[in-house]
LUMLUM-901437 format. One record per residue: residue number from 1; x, y, z of N, C-alpha, C in turn. Coordinates in steps of 0.05 Angstrom, whole numbers. Layout:
 num    npx    npy    npz   capx   capy   capz    cpx    cpy    cpz
 NUM      X      Y      Z      X      Y      Z      X      Y      Z
...
***
This chain:
 num    npx    npy    npz   capx   capy   capz    cpx    cpy    cpz
   1    279  -1207   -799    283  -1182   -808    296  -1162   -793
   2    316  -1150   -790    320  -1123   -778    331  -1107   -794
   3    321  -1082   -790    334  -1054   -808    343  -1045   -790
   4    369  -1035   -789    387  -1018   -778    382   -996   -787
   5    376   -975   -771    366   -948   -763    388   -932   -758
   6    396   -915   -781    431   -905   -774    403   -870   -765
   7    415   -862   -747    410   -836   -734    442   -818   -739
   8    425   -800   -770    450   -782   -769    446   -755   -752
   9    468   -742   -736    468   -720   -719    485   -700   -731
  10    473   -686   -737    489   -662   -751    488   -637   -729
  11    512   -623   -728    515   -608   -704    502   -573   -728
  12    498   -563   -713    486   -525   -720    524   -526   -737
  13    540   -518   -727    564   -506   -732    578   -526   -766
  14    569   -547   -770    570   -558   -796    554   -556   -812
  15    531   -539   -807    508   -535   -821    512   -512   -827
  16    523   -488   -808    532   -465   -821    557   -457   -833
  17    580   -479   -829    602   -477   -850    584   -489   -877
  18    572   -504   -886    570   -510   -912    548   -496   -919
  19    532   -482   -908    517   -454   -918    536   -437   -928
  20    552   -431   -908    573   -412   -916    586   -411   -945
  21    599   -442   -943    615   -452   -966    605   -449   -994
  22    578   -463   -987    561   -453  -1019    557   -433  -1031
  23    543   -409  -1004    550   -380  -1012    567   -368  -1027
  24    592   -377  -1010    621   -364  -1019    618   -376  -1055
  25    615   -403  -1057    617   -414  -1078    600   -394  -1104
  26    569   -399  -1094    562   -379  -1114    567   -350  -1122
  27    575   -333  -1102    586   -315  -1107    610   -306  -1123
  28    621   -330  -1116    657   -331  -1138    652   -342  -1170
  29    623   -359  -1168    622   -361  -1192    613   -340  -1206
  30    587   -327  -1193    574   -302  -1209    606   -288  -1208
  31    622   -279  -1191    646   -264  -1203    666   -273  -1229
  32    669   -293  -1233    672   -301  -1254    657   -299  -1278
  33    633   -307  -1281    617   -297  -1308    615   -270  -1309
  34    612   -253  -1287    618   -230  -1301    643   -208  -1308
  35    671   -227  -1293    687   -217  -1303    701   -222  -1327
  36    690   -254  -1330    707   -264  -1366    671   -262  -1382
  37    653   -244  -1381    638   -244  -1400    650   -238  -1425
  38    643   -238  -1456    651   -230  -1477    646   -197  -1473
  39    667   -183  -1482    665   -153  -1485    653   -149  -1519
  40    636   -123  -1512    629   -116  -1541    649   -108  -1558
  41    651   -120  -1585    674   -106  -1599    675    -75  -1612
  42    645    -73  -1606    641    -43  -1624    658    -20  -1606
  43    659    -26  -1576    667     -1  -1559    702      4  -1574
  44    720    -16  -1572    743    -12  -1581    745     -4  -1608
  45    724     -9  -1622    724     -7  -1656    725     22  -1659
  46    706     28  -1649    693     66  -1647    714     79  -1638
  47    733     60  -1612    758     88  -1609    778     92  -1632
  48    773     60  -1647    792     63  -1662    790     84  -1683
  49    763     82  -1693    755     98  -1717    762    131  -1709
  50    756    129  -1680    754    165  -1673    781    176  -1675
  51    806    155  -1679    829    167  -1668    844    170  -1697
  52    834    152  -1717    832    152  -1747    830    172  -1751
  53    803    187  -1754    786    204  -1757    807    237  -1745
  54    813    230  -1721    825    260  -1715    855    258  -1726
  55    856    238  -1734    897    233  -1745    888    248  -1774
  56    864    235  -1787    862    242  -1818    861    274  -1823
  57    844    284  -1810    836    319  -1794    853    336  -1794
  58    880    328  -1781    896    344  -1775    917    360  -1797
  59    923    345  -1809    944    351  -1831    930    352  -1863
  60    917    363  -1874    909    372  -1899    930    365  -1920
  61    926    349  -1942    947    344  -1967    955    374  -1973
  62    940    396  -1972    946    414  -1988    965    441  -1966
  63    974    429  -1943    976    447  -1922   1006    462  -1927
  64   1007    484  -1923   1036    495  -1930   1045    499  -1898
  65   1067    492  -1896   1086    496  -1869   1100    509  -1867
  66   1112    515  -1842   1138    532  -1841   1162    520  -1833
  67   1179    520  -1849   1209    502  -1858   1219    499  -1826
  68   1225    472  -1826   1238    468  -1796   1243    444  -1783
  69   1245    435  -1759   1246    416  -1746   1222    417  -1728
  70   1206    405  -1725   1182    398  -1694   1185    374  -1688
  71   1185    381  -1664   1180    341  -1642   1156    352  -1627
  72   1148    329  -1620   1130    318  -1602   1137    296  -1583
  73   1129    297  -1556   1139    286  -1540   1127    258  -1535
  74   1136    233  -1533   1120    209  -1525   1125    204  -1495
  75   1119    194  -1475   1124    188  -1455   1116    156  -1453
  76   1143    141  -1445   1144    113  -1447   1153     97  -1425
  77   1126    100  -1406   1140     85  -1374   1149    107  -1362
  78   1176    108  -1358   1194    128  -1350   1213    134  -1361
  79   1217    126  -1390   1233    140  -1415   1216    154  -1426
  80   1230    177  -1437   1218    190  -1459   1231    183  -1485
  81   1219    200  -1513   1228    193  -1529   1209    222  -1544
  82   1222    225  -1568   1205    252  -1590   1203    231  -1614
  83   1178    243  -1624   1174    245  -1649   1184    273  -1668
  84   1199    268  -1684   1204    296  -1697   1198    297  -1724
  85   1192    318  -1733   1175    308  -1767   1194    341  -1770
  86   1210    341  -1799   1222    355  -1811   1204    364  -1834
  87   1194    383  -1840   1180    394  -1864   1196    422  -1884
  88   1191    425  -1899   1199    451  -1920   1173    464  -1924
  89   1175    484  -1943   1144    506  -1948   1127    483  -1955
  90   1128    453  -1977   1117    448  -1993   1108    418  -1979
  91   1125    412  -1967   1115    378  -1946   1130    371  -1931
  92   1123    342  -1916   1142    334  -1900   1159    322  -1908
  93   1183    322  -1898   1208    308  -1919   1220    287  -1889
  94   1220    284  -1867   1222    268  -1853   1205    259  -1824
  95   1201    232  -1812   1196    232  -1790   1211    207  -1776
  96   1213    219  -1755   1230    198  -1734   1223    199  -1705
  97   1240    178  -1695   1227    176  -1664   1254    177  -1656
  98   1266    193  -1646   1295    196  -1623   1282    202  -1594
  99   1310    196  -1582   1324    181  -1584   1309    154  -1570
 100   1319    135  -1583   1300    109  -1581   1335     96  -1564
 101   1329     96  -1541   1346     85  -1536   1342     49  -1533
 102   1368     36  -1528   1366      6  -1521   1349     -4  -1501
 103   1336      8  -1483   1326      2  -1460   1291     12  -1471
 104   1293     27  -1493   1267     32  -1498   1258     14  -1523
 105   1276      5  -1531   1280    -10  -1558   1268    -43  -1544
 106   1279    -44  -1524   1281    -76  -1508   1245    -68  -1503
 107   1240    -46  -1482   1210    -59  -1470   1195    -46  -1488
 108   1197    -35  -1509   1174    -26  -1525   1185    -38  -1562
 109   1187    -72  -1560   1195    -80  -1586   1176    -69  -1616
 110   1150    -53  -1611   1147    -47  -1630   1134    -14  -1645
 111   1153     -8  -1627   1159     21  -1630   1167     31  -1661
 112   1194     17  -1661   1217     21  -1687   1205     22  -1717
 113   1188    -20  -1716   1181    -18  -1737   1147     -6  -1744
 114   1141      8  -1726   1114     16  -1726   1122     46  -1737
 115   1141     58  -1727   1143     81  -1731   1160     90  -1767
 116   1167     65  -1772   1184     67  -1791   1158     60  -1822
 117   1145     44  -1810   1112     46  -1830   1103     60  -1836
 118   1094     72  -1807   1079    105  -1808   1094    120  -1831
 119   1124    122  -1819   1145    147  -1839   1142    141  -1866
 120   1139    113  -1876   1137    112  -1897   1114    111  -1916
 121   1092    115  -1902   1063    124  -1907   1060    154  -1907
 122   1063    165  -1894   1066    194  -1881   1079    210  -1918
 123   1105    196  -1913   1125    213  -1934   1117    211  -1954
 124   1102    185  -1970   1095    177  -1999   1065    190  -2003
 125   1044    194  -1978   1026    206  -1981   1032    237  -1977
 126   1047    251  -1955   1041    279  -1950   1021    279  -1936
 127   1010    258  -1925    986    269  -1906    977    246  -1880
 128    968    255  -1869    962    232  -1846    931    217  -1851
 129    919    216  -1872    901    203  -1888    904    183  -1895
 130    891    163  -1896    896    139  -1904    910    128  -1895
 131    931    123  -1882    944    109  -1857    935     78  -1856
 132    951     61  -1857    947     36  -1849    961     21  -1827
 133    948     13  -1807    965     10  -1783    976    -22  -1786
 134   1001    -30  -1779   1007    -61  -1781    982    -73  -1754
 135    981    -94  -1769    962   -115  -1754    969   -120  -1726
 136    997   -123  -1713   1000   -131  -1692   1011    -97  -1672
 137   1008    -86  -1682   1015    -50  -1664    992    -26  -1672
 138    974    -37  -1673    943    -16  -1684    943      3  -1665
 139    955      1  -1637    952     22  -1612    984     38  -1614
 140    993     20  -1617   1013     38  -1621   1027     47  -1643
 141   1022     41  -1652   1012     66  -1682    999     85  -1677
 142    978     82  -1668    955    108  -1660    971    133  -1643
 143    988    118  -1627    997    139  -1609   1019    154  -1629
 144   1037    136  -1643   1054    157  -1658   1046    174  -1674
 145   1017    165  -1693   1000    185  -1709    996    204  -1695
 146    985    198  -1667    983    229  -1646   1000    249  -1645
 147   1023    236  -1640   1044    250  -1636   1059    261  -1662
 148   1060    256  -1683   1061    262  -1707   1045    298  -1712
 149   1013    285  -1708    996    304  -1719   1003    318  -1694
 150   1011    327  -1674   1014    346  -1653   1051    362  -1666
 151   1067    349  -1671   1086    357  -1683   1078    379  -1714
 152   1063    366  -1727   1047    381  -1753   1032    403  -1739
 153   1022    396  -1725   1006    420  -1719   1022    441  -1719
 154   1047    441  -1707   1061    465  -1696   1070    477  -1719
 155   1077    459  -1738   1088    468  -1763   1070    483  -1787
 156   1042    481  -1781   1026    488  -1813   1021    518  -1799
 157   1027    538  -1826   1022    564  -1831    996    576  -1816
 158    997    594  -1800    971    603  -1786    952    620  -1817
***
């Protein structure tokens, strides 16, 4: 019986490269775990709730306005658009987004439908209270409501 003894020669260079590779793999796995761990939903929910509360507190239902056309700018990347609110003494008469160029409509396809939905609710309620945002464009709607709130704050009689 002859047993063939195998001698393995490890070079120090190979051991160092292997240790560095294993260390790099561990750091990379930890980085992925940190980056892709689940986020807490209550953080974004509280921001949405705070924005909705701010929107509802801006224009009381029984406000008296100075008649006119009031606008508030929205910066959309390199483009600008204005939210225009037309009021008379007793209430809000129209809410629109102008000028909505083709490039803005292409780059921000949710702006026009969100504005239409919000404008209809504002004209019906004559207030920013109790607005329901479309499910796919909540943050777009909140930005538009913020601009409407700014325009209405200019129109409220002091």
